[in-house]
C-alpha positions as CSV (number, residue, x, y, z in Angstrom):
1,M,20.6,-39.8,38.3
2,K,18.8,-40.7,35.0
3,N,15.8,-39.0,36.2
4,I,17.7,-35.8,36.9
5,I,19.2,-35.8,33.4
6,A,15.9,-36.6,31.9
7,L,14.3,-33.5,33.7
8,I,17.3,-31.3,32.5
9,I,16.7,-32.3,28.9
10,T,12.9,-31.8,29.1
11,V,13.4,-28.3,30.8
12,C,16.2,-27.3,28.0
13,S,13.7,-28.4,25.4
14,W,10.9,-26.3,27.0
15,I,13.0,-23.3,27.2
16,S,14.2,-23.7,23.6
17,V,10.5,-24.1,22.3
18,Y,9.2,-21.2,24.3
19,S,12.1,-18.9,23.6
20,Q,11.4,-18.9,19.9
21,H,9.2,-16.0,18.3
22,T,7.2,-16.1,15.1
23,Y,7.3,-12.7,13.3
24,V,5.1,-11.7,10.6
25,F,6.2,-9.1,7.9
26,F,3.7,-7.0,5.8
27,G,4.4,-5.1,2.9
28,S,2.0,-2.4,1.5
29,F,1.2,0.2,-1.1
30,N,1.7,3.3,1.1
31,W,2.1,5.7,-1.7
32,D,4.0,8.1,0.6
33,K,7.6,7.4,2.0
34,N,6.6,9.6,5.0
35,T,3.8,6.9,6.2
36,E,4.5,3.5,7.4
37,G,5.2,0.8,4.5
38,I,6.6,-2.1,6.2
39,Y,5.1,-3.6,9.4
40,V,6.4,-6.4,11.7
41,Y,3.9,-8.3,14.0
42,E,4.5,-11.2,16.4
43,L,2.2,-14.2,16.1
44,D,1.0,-15.8,19.1
45,T,1.3,-19.4,18.2
46,I,-1.3,-20.5,20.6
47,S,-4.2,-18.1,20.0
48,G,-3.3,-16.8,16.6
49,N,-3.4,-13.2,17.8
50,L,-1.0,-10.6,16.1
51,S,0.8,-8.0,18.1
52,K,2.6,-5.0,16.5
53,I,6.2,-4.8,17.0
54,T,7.5,-2.1,14.7
55,S,7.2,-0.6,11.5
56,L,9.1,1.5,8.9
57,K,8.8,4.8,6.9
58,G,11.1,6.1,4.3
59,I,10.3,3.9,1.2
60,V,7.3,3.9,-1.2
61,N,5.2,1.0,-2.1
62,P,7.1,-2.0,-0.4
63,S,4.5,-4.2,-2.2
64,F,6.3,-7.5,-2.0
65,L,8.8,-8.7,0.5
66,T,11.2,-11.7,0.9
67,M,13.6,-12.7,3.7
68,S,17.2,-13.7,3.8
69,P,17.9,-17.2,4.7
70,N,19.1,-16.1,8.3
71,G,16.0,-13.7,8.6
72,K,18.3,-10.8,9.2
73,Y,17.4,-8.9,6.1
74,I,14.1,-8.0,4.5
75,F,14.2,-7.4,0.7
76,A,11.4,-5.4,-0.8
77,C,9.9,-4.4,-4.1
78,T,9.7,-0.8,-3.8
79,E,8.2,2.1,-6.0
80,S,5.8,-0.5,-7.4
81,K,3.2,0.8,-9.7
82,T,5.2,4.1,-9.6
83,E,5.4,5.9,-12.9
84,N,9.1,6.2,-13.9
85,G,9.9,4.3,-10.7
86,G,10.9,0.8,-9.7
87,S,13.4,-0.3,-7.2
88,V,14.3,-3.1,-4.8
89,S,15.5,-2.3,-1.4
90,S,17.3,-4.0,1.7
91,V,16.2,-3.5,5.1
92,E,17.8,-4.8,8.4
93,F,15.7,-6.5,10.9
94,N,17.2,-6.4,14.4
95,V,15.7,-9.1,16.5
96,K,17.0,-7.9,19.8
97,K,16.0,-4.4,19.3
98,K,13.0,-5.3,17.4
99,S,13.7,-2.7,14.8
100,L,14.0,-2.1,11.1
101,T,16.6,-0.1,9.3
102,I,16.9,0.7,5.6
103,I,20.3,-0.3,4.2
104,N,20.0,0.7,0.4
105,S,18.2,0.5,-2.8
106,Q,18.9,-0.2,-6.5
107,K,17.0,0.3,-9.6
108,S,14.7,-2.7,-10.5
109,G,15.6,-2.7,-14.1
110,G,12.1,-2.3,-15.2
111,E,8.6,-0.7,-14.0
112,N,6.5,-2.1,-11.4
113,P,8.6,-4.8,-9.6
114,V,6.2,-7.5,-8.1
115,Y,8.3,-10.4,-6.9
116,L,11.8,-11.1,-5.3
117,T,13.4,-14.3,-4.2
118,V,16.8,-14.9,-2.5
119,H,19.2,-17.8,-3.3
120,R,19.8,-20.2,-0.3
121,N,23.3,-19.0,0.2
122,G,22.0,-15.4,0.7
123,K,24.2,-13.9,-2.0
124,W,21.8,-13.5,-4.7
125,L,18.5,-11.6,-5.2
126,I,16.2,-12.1,-8.4
127,N,13.5,-9.6,-9.1
128,G,10.4,-9.8,-11.6
129,N,9.2,-6.7,-13.2
130,Y,5.6,-7.0,-14.2
131,T,4.8,-3.9,-16.7
132,E,7.3,-4.6,-19.2
133,G,8.2,-8.1,-18.4
134,S,11.8,-8.1,-17.3
135,V,14.1,-10.0,-14.6
136,S,16.9,-8.4,-12.8
137,V,19.9,-10.4,-10.9
138,Y,21.6,-8.6,-8.1
139,P,24.7,-9.6,-6.0
140,I,24.0,-9.2,-1.9
141,L,27.0,-8.4,0.1
142,N,27.4,-10.0,3.5
143,D,26.1,-6.7,5.3
144,G,22.9,-7.0,3.3
145,K,23.6,-4.3,0.8
146,I,22.3,-4.9,-2.7
147,E,24.8,-4.5,-5.5
148,P,23.6,-3.0,-8.9
149,Y,22.2,-5.8,-11.0
150,T,24.6,-7.8,-13.1
151,Q,22.0,-9.1,-15.6
152,N,18.8,-7.8,-16.8
153,F,16.6,-9.7,-19.1
154,Q,13.8,-7.9,-21.2
155,F,10.9,-9.9,-22.7
156,S,8.4,-8.8,-25.4
157,E,6.1,-11.4,-26.8
158,G,2.2,-11.4,-25.6
159,S,-0.4,-14.0,-26.0
160,I,-4.2,-14.0,-27.1
161,N,-5.9,-11.5,-24.7
162,P,-5.2,-8.0,-26.3
163,D,-6.3,-6.3,-22.8
164,R,-4.2,-8.2,-20.5
165,Q,-1.5,-9.9,-22.7
166,E,-0.4,-7.2,-25.0
167,R,3.2,-8.1,-24.0
168,A,5.2,-10.0,-21.5
169,H,4.3,-9.7,-17.9
170,I,6.7,-11.5,-15.4
171,H,4.8,-12.3,-12.1
172,S,7.3,-14.2,-10.2
173,T,10.6,-15.6,-10.0
174,V,11.0,-19.0,-7.9
175,F,14.0,-21.2,-7.4
176,S,13.9,-24.9,-7.9
177,P,14.3,-27.0,-4.8
178,D,17.8,-27.7,-5.6
179,F,18.5,-23.9,-6.5
180,K,20.1,-24.9,-9.9
181,Y,17.1,-23.4,-11.8
182,I,15.0,-20.4,-11.7
183,F,11.3,-20.4,-12.9
184,M,9.5,-17.2,-14.1
185,P,5.7,-17.3,-14.7
186,D,4.9,-15.0,-17.6
187,L,1.2,-13.7,-17.3
188,G,1.6,-11.9,-20.6
189,A,3.1,-14.7,-22.6
190,D,1.3,-17.5,-21.1
191,K,4.9,-19.2,-20.4
192,I,6.8,-20.2,-17.5
193,R,10.4,-19.2,-18.4
194,I,13.2,-21.3,-17.2
195,Y,16.9,-20.5,-16.7
196,Q,19.8,-22.3,-15.1
197,F,21.3,-20.8,-12.2
198,Q,25.0,-21.1,-11.9
199,D,26.2,-19.7,-8.6
200,G,29.9,-19.5,-9.4
201,K,29.5,-17.0,-12.1
202,E,29.4,-13.3,-12.2
203,K,26.3,-13.6,-14.6
204,P,24.5,-16.7,-13.1
205,L,21.5,-17.0,-15.2
206,Q,22.2,-19.1,-18.3
207,K,20.0,-20.4,-20.9
208,T,18.5,-23.8,-20.8
209,E,18.0,-26.6,-23.3
210,T,14.2,-26.0,-22.7
211,P,13.6,-22.2,-22.3
212,F,10.1,-22.3,-21.2
213,V,7.0,-24.4,-20.7
214,Q,4.0,-23.2,-22.8
215,T,0.7,-22.9,-20.5
216,V,-2.8,-22.7,-21.9
217,P,-3.4,-19.6,-24.1
218,G,-5.1,-17.1,-22.0
219,S,-4.4,-18.7,-18.6
220,G,-2.0,-16.1,-17.3
221,P,0.5,-18.0,-15.1
222,R,1.2,-15.9,-12.1
223,H,2.7,-17.7,-9.0
224,L,4.6,-21.0,-8.8
225,T,5.4,-23.3,-5.7
226,F,7.2,-26.6,-5.3
227,H,6.2,-29.5,-3.2
228,P,8.4,-30.3,-0.3
229,N,9.4,-33.7,-1.9
230,G,10.6,-31.7,-4.9
231,K,8.8,-33.9,-7.4
232,F,6.1,-31.7,-8.3
233,A,5.3,-28.2,-9.1
234,Y,2.1,-26.0,-9.0
235,C,1.2,-22.9,-10.8
236,I,-1.7,-20.7,-10.1
237,E,-2.9,-19.2,-13.4
238,E,-4.7,-15.6,-12.6
239,M,-6.8,-15.5,-15.8
240,G,-7.8,-19.1,-16.2
241,G,-8.8,-19.5,-12.5
242,T,-7.0,-22.8,-12.4
243,V,-3.9,-24.6,-10.8
244,S,-1.8,-26.4,-13.2
245,V,0.2,-29.3,-11.8
246,Y,3.7,-30.5,-13.1
247,F,6.1,-33.4,-12.7
248,Y,9.4,-31.8,-12.0
249,E,12.9,-33.3,-12.8
250,N,16.1,-31.7,-13.4
251,G,14.9,-28.1,-14.7
252,K,11.8,-29.6,-16.7
253,L,8.2,-29.3,-16.0
254,E,5.5,-31.9,-17.3
255,N,2.1,-31.1,-17.0
256,I,0.0,-33.8,-15.3
257,Q,-3.2,-31.9,-14.3
258,R,-5.1,-28.7,-14.5
259,I,-7.8,-28.0,-12.1
260,A,-10.2,-25.2,-11.2
261,T,-9.6,-22.9,-8.0
262,H,-13.2,-22.0,-8.1
263,S,-16.7,-23.5,-7.6
264,A,-19.0,-24.5,-10.6
265,K,-21.1,-21.4,-10.1
266,Y,-18.3,-18.9,-11.3
267,K,-17.9,-19.1,-15.0
268,E,-15.6,-16.0,-15.8
269,C,-13.8,-13.1,-14.6
270,F,-11.1,-15.1,-12.7
271,E,-8.7,-13.4,-10.5
272,G,-6.3,-16.3,-9.0
273,S,-3.4,-14.6,-7.0
274,D,-1.2,-16.6,-4.7
275,I,-0.4,-20.4,-4.0
276,H,1.2,-22.1,-1.1
277,I,1.7,-25.8,0.2
278,S,1.5,-26.8,3.9
279,P,4.8,-27.7,5.3
280,D,3.8,-31.4,5.7
281,G,3.1,-31.4,1.9
282,N,-0.4,-32.7,2.4
283,F,-2.6,-29.7,1.3
284,L,-2.2,-27.1,-1.4
285,Y,-3.9,-23.5,-0.8
286,A,-4.8,-21.2,-3.8
287,S,-6.3,-17.6,-3.3
288,N,-9.0,-16.2,-5.6
289,R,-9.9,-12.4,-5.6
290,G,-12.8,-10.6,-7.5
291,H,-16.2,-12.3,-7.1
292,E,-14.9,-14.9,-4.7
293,N,-12.3,-13.6,-2.2
294,N,-11.6,-17.0,-0.8
295,I,-8.9,-19.6,-0.5
296,A,-9.5,-22.9,-2.4
297,I,-8.3,-26.0,-0.4
298,F,-6.8,-29.1,-2.2
299,S,-5.4,-32.4,-0.9
300,I,-2.3,-33.5,-2.6
301,Q,-2.2,-37.2,-3.6
302,N,1.0,-39.4,-3.8
303,N,1.2,-38.9,-7.4
304,G,1.1,-35.3,-7.0
305,I,-2.6,-34.8,-8.3
306,L,-4.9,-32.4,-6.6
307,K,-8.2,-33.2,-5.2
308,T,-10.5,-30.3,-4.1
309,I,-11.7,-30.3,-0.4
310,G,-13.6,-26.9,-0.2
311,Y,-13.3,-23.2,0.0
312,Q,-12.7,-20.6,2.8
313,S,-13.9,-17.0,2.8
314,V,-10.9,-14.7,3.4
315,K,-13.5,-12.5,5.6
316,G,-12.5,-9.5,3.4
317,K,-11.7,-8.4,-0.1
318,H,-8.7,-9.0,-2.6
319,P,-6.5,-11.3,-0.8
320,R,-3.4,-10.4,-3.0
321,T,-1.1,-12.8,-1.0
322,F,-1.1,-15.2,1.9
323,N,1.3,-17.3,3.6
324,I,1.6,-20.2,5.9
325,D,3.7,-20.0,9.2
326,P,6.7,-22.6,9.7
327,S,4.8,-24.8,11.9
328,G,2.0,-25.1,9.4
329,K,-0.5,-24.2,12.1
330,F,-1.7,-20.9,10.8
331,L,-2.5,-19.3,7.5
332,I,-2.4,-15.4,7.2
333,T,-4.0,-13.5,4.4
334,A,-3.3,-10.0,3.1
335,N,-6.6,-8.8,2.1
336,T,-5.8,-5.6,0.0
337,G,-9.3,-4.5,-0.8
338,T,-10.3,-4.1,2.8
339,N,-7.0,-3.0,4.4
340,E,-7.0,-5.9,6.7
341,V,-5.0,-9.0,7.7
342,V,-6.8,-12.2,8.8
343,V,-5.5,-15.3,10.7
344,F,-6.7,-18.7,10.0
345,K,-5.9,-21.9,11.9
346,R,-5.3,-25.1,10.0
347,N,-6.6,-28.4,10.7
348,P,-3.6,-30.6,10.1
349,E,-6.0,-33.7,9.2
350,T,-8.5,-32.2,6.9
351,G,-6.7,-29.2,5.6
352,L,-9.8,-26.9,6.4
353,L,-9.3,-23.3,8.0
354,K,-11.1,-21.5,10.7
355,K,-10.7,-17.8,11.5
356,V,-8.9,-17.1,14.9
357,G,-7.7,-14.0,16.7
358,R,-8.8,-10.4,15.7
359,K,-8.5,-8.8,12.3
360,I,-5.6,-6.4,12.0
361,K,-6.0,-3.2,10.1
362,I,-3.1,-2.2,7.7
363,K,-4.0,0.2,4.9
364,N,-3.4,-1.2,1.4
365,V,-1.6,-4.4,2.9
366,S,-0.2,-6.3,0.0
367,N,2.1,-8.9,1.1
368,V,2.9,-11.4,3.9
369,Q,5.9,-13.1,5.0
370,I,6.5,-15.2,8.1
371,G,9.8,-16.1,9.9
372,K,10.6,-18.1,13.1
373,Y,13.4,-16.7,15.2
């Protein structure tokens, strides 16, 4: 009897594992709503191959995507880099039908929306607008519809580089691990702006005792990520070609390291772009565009400090963003400059990457998000 029960448990576990699907969502600069803008592929978690499931027309330049906590809705920065434009859009992903359907759009509250994040309760959306440096906060209804923004913060001050930092440029909006704070790297002002997030209020963003952390002048902070243990934060600095490491506690960041994302032969013209940590918390990855077009690989020590492991070519140009699948087995890059997606398999012991599968062609691909269903 015990053997039969054990067999049933094993079979049920096997069915559960193999009934799961990993879907990969790609945003792009399509420049024309009559052409495909958002794409969905399924990831073969054995081979690393990608198979197209569906795509969506009807929206312009869905350059950055984020997913609702339940995976049912995809939110997109739309009309990015569009003169007098700028919007955020909601799209339903029907897993059974494998289809995408536009729900609605709202004005982004600024030109060139570049980043979106969703609260863990699925009821709030926060957007960062790059060009004039602003942030907008939207309620989300149960059916995935985005309401008009209830808050819009405009920032103005710049920093030392007159060509790139003439004014504020918000480049990402990232919740703290406990979702009580929101962090906003401002490339133009060399600041990581900080607000409290009070879920129960109609206007949830509230000022904090420490409104920002100053970064190195001319560094251009871009994207931020937190370690799975919640104790450390890591910010990639686009113009400095560096990652700054912070000790994190209760809405405050304390800098403990600043390390180059490039090898010694590169002295200038850095273009750092994206940053992610493996689910096991052992390795950090940072993408470089420009001359390098690679992923810098770091091991994470127990005290949060980074140690350089090596560099992996992205097999293309301009890796604007990349992401790691929930299992930690694969890293997928969106190489905007060569209109292609490349899949790498991660070595969980060394952190190193190896290209697998075949490249996928997507014109002006700009963003990649991954979910397990």
